[in-house]
N, C-alpha and C positions, 0 to 999 in steps of 0.2 A: 348660595355662592356670594350673592350681594352682601349678605350679612357678614360673612367671613371676611370679605374684602374691606368692609367698613371697620371691623375690629382690627384687622392687620394694619390698615392705614392709621388708625388712632394709635396703635402701639408704636408704629414707626415714627410718628410725629413726636410722641412723648420720649421715645428713646433718643432720637436725634437731638431733641432739645437740650439734653444734659451734656452733649458732647460738642456743641457749637456755641460760640459767643456771637450773639446777634441781638438786634433790637427786640424789645419786649413789648407785646401788647398786654394791657391789663385793664380789667374792669372790676371795680370795687362796688360791693353791694352792702347796704345797710338795711337790716330788717328791724324796724323800730318796735315791733311786737316782742322782740327778745330783750328789750330794756326792762328786765324784771327787778329793778332796784330803783331807789331814789336817793339823792337827787341826780342831776347830770344825766337825765334820760330823755331829753328833748320833750319833756312834759308828757311822755307816755304814762299810762295808768299803772304800770308796774305789774299788771296781772294778765298780760297777753294782748292788751289792746294797742292799736297803733298810735303813733304820735299825731297830735292834731295840727302840727305846724304845716303851713302851706308852702314853705320853701326850706330846703336844707342845703347848707354849704359845707363842704369838706375842706378843712384847713390841713394841708399835708406838708410834711417836711421829709427830706431824704438825707441819709448819712452815707457819704461815699468814701471818706478818707480820714486818716489820722493826720491832723495838721502838722505833726512833727515828723512824719515819715510817709508822705503820700504815695511814694513809688513802690511801697511794699504791700502787696495784696493781702498777705496774711495779717500784717499789722493793721491794715485798714479794717478788715473784718473784725478783728479782736477789739479794736477801738470802738467801732460802731456798736458792737454788742455790749460793751461796757457802759454805753449811754442809755441803757434801758433802766432809767430811773424816773421817779414820779414827776419831777419838775426840773427846770434848769438844765435840760438835756441838750447835748451837742448834736443830737440827731437832726436838729433843725438847721442844717447847712444850706439846703436848697428848698425854698418854701414857696408854695403856691396857695394863695388864699389870704384873706385879710382878717386880722384878729385885733387885739389891743383895745384901746379906748373907744375907737370909732370904726367898727366893722362896716364895710360898705356892701350895699346890695347892688353889686356891679357885674355879677355873672361869673366872676373868677372863682372857680371851685364849686360852682352851683351844680347840684346833683339833679338827675332826672327822676321824676315821680313815676314809678312803675306800677303803682296801685297797691292796695292792701297793706299800706304802711311800709312798702319797700322802695328804697331809693338807690340809684346807681350813678356812678361816674366812670366814664370811659376814657382811657388813655390810649390813643392809637399807637403811640410808642411811649413807654415810660420815660425813655431818655429825652425825647423831645418835650414831654410835659414839664420836666424839671429843668429844661434849658431854654424855655420859650420866653418871650417878652413878659409873660404873666408872672414870672418868678420875681419874688420880692427882693429888693436890695436894701431893705431896712434892717435895723437891729431888732431881733425878736424880743418882744416885751418881757417874756418870762425867762427864756433861756439866755438872753443877752448875747446871742450869736448873730453876727452879721450875715444875712442870707445872700447868696449869689447863685447865678445859673450853674447847672451841672457842667463841668468842663468836658470837652470831647474825649471819648475813650474811657471815662470814669464809670465805674459800676456803682449801683446802689445796693447796700447791704441791709439797711434797716430803714423802715418808713415809720414815721410818727403821724398819727391822725387824730383829729378831734372834729366834732360836728357842731353846727350852730344854726339858728334860724336866720332870717334876713338881716336882723340888726344886732345879733349877738346877745340878745337878752335871754335866750334859751339855749342851753348847750347840751351836748352829748359826749360823755367820756366813759371811762371804765367804771367798775363797781365801787372803786374808791375815789372817784371823781378826778382821776389822773389821766394822762395821755394813753392812748391805745397804740400798740406797736405791731408791725408785721416784720418778722425777722427772717433770715435766710433768703433774702430777696434774690440772691445770686444762684439759687438752686431751683429745681423743678417743684420743690415742696416747701414753700414758705409757711410760716405759722403765725397765728395771731396770739399775742401775749399781752399781759398787763404787768405793770411795774410794781404794784403793791396790792396784794402779795405777788411777788415775782413768779411767773410761770405761765404755761399755756392757759389761754382763756377759753375753756371748753364751751362755755355758754355765751360766748361773744355774739353780738348782733351783726358782726362784720364777716362777710365772705368775699371771695374774689375769684376771678377767672384769669389765668395767666398762661400765655403761650407765645411762641416766636411770632413776631410781627409778620403779617403778610400771608400766613397760611391758616390762621385760626378762623373758627366760626365766630363772627363778631356779634352775633345776636343769639347766643344760646339761651334756651329756656330752662336748662338744668345745668347747674354748676357743681362740680365735685371737688372736695379737698379731703385728703386722707392723712391720718397720723397714727402711729409713726409709720414711716415708709423710707427704708426697708423695715420689716418687722419679723420677729421670731415668735410673736404671740398674737394677741388680739389687735385688730386694726379698727380705729374709729373712722367711720366714713360720714363726713358732713356733706350735705347737699342742699342747694338753694333751688327752690322751684319758683318760677316767676308767674305761674298760673296754677290753679287747682287741677289736680289730676284724678280722674275717676278710676283709672286702672294703671297705676304705676307699678313697674316691675324692676326689682333690683336683684342682681345676681353677680356671682363671681364666675368668670370663665377662664379657660386657658387661652393662649393667643390664637388658637384655631377656632374659637367660638364654642367649644364644648363646655357645658355647664358643670361647674365644680361645686357651687353652693347656691342655694336660693335664700335670699335674705328678707325679701318683702314682696308682697303682691297685694294691691288693693288701692283704696282711696287715700289720697294725701293732699292736705291743704297747702296753699302757696306759703312761701317763707322758708326759713332755715330749719332743717331737720337732721336727724342723725340715726344711723344704724351701726351695729358692731359685727364684724366678721371675726369669729374666734379662731380662724386658721384651719378649720376642719372641712372635709369634703362631704359629699352626699351620703357617704357611709359612716360619717362620724369619726373618721380617721384624720389625723393631722396631714394636711396637704404636703406634697413633696416640695422641696426647695425649688424655686423657679420664679418666672415672671407670669403674673396673672393680670386680669383686667376686672375692675369693677364696672359693670355696665348698668346704666339706669335708663330705662326706656319709658317715655311718656307718650302722649297722643301725637305730638308734633316734633319731638326731638329725641335723639338717642345720644347719650354722652358716655364716654369711657375714660377710665383713669387707670394708669399702670400701677401695679402693686408688686414690690419685690418681697417675696416671702422666703424666709430662711427657716428651715425645719430644725 
């Protein structure tokens, strides 16, 4: 009964999130072991080893509106999505962090070291993070956009992020050495993309936990992101573990907690990982159209993520 209650509660929170407009809690994770390219990899070895840097800063910019038509929500989202370009992007409307010729080691945008090459940055509310006194009011050196605090009532649609060490001499970007973007920030299922080549960045070192502010578990040990969602075929389930798990269990259930599919059971190292649900049930048949949960259970944490499956 306790387990069913937990799953129903998780489903309710995720369902309610998509129907209400409210402040957003967000925690962004960087697994430097996933920098499997050079350069722009925070000096990771490119072969699964962590970055050796002792401090990581996240330089983040948020796009909230079309300067020519800021009152039109559809125009705002279309405009922000149009800014997924390698450089000189107008995504950098509301910026937190120091870049340019003299990056400061001042704590603004500094990430927390979670161990094993994993770093995180917590936004108690994303809206406050991008409207705080830490928001830059300078002209961004690359995009030539004048940053300003996020106005009250404005939504964020696209976030641009890059990483650096304490003095900016070592940087982390995408596999083409361009900005990293998180799109669909106004939905329950944002996605990490890169601008060149344009598209979802499946092997990205970036993960995130996003939920309505005030009701989330602010210290999850397991973070789940799913793509695509809704889906009529296979679903890619990405999950971040903040600690090694000796007996991790991943399954698909219905909203009553009944097992629909078993995806993984066993030992799993910390960091960003991935499994695929092909949309079939325990009998190998295509699951019926409906709402399901991806449930990942570790030693000290259980996380659930809603999946909309269309047969």
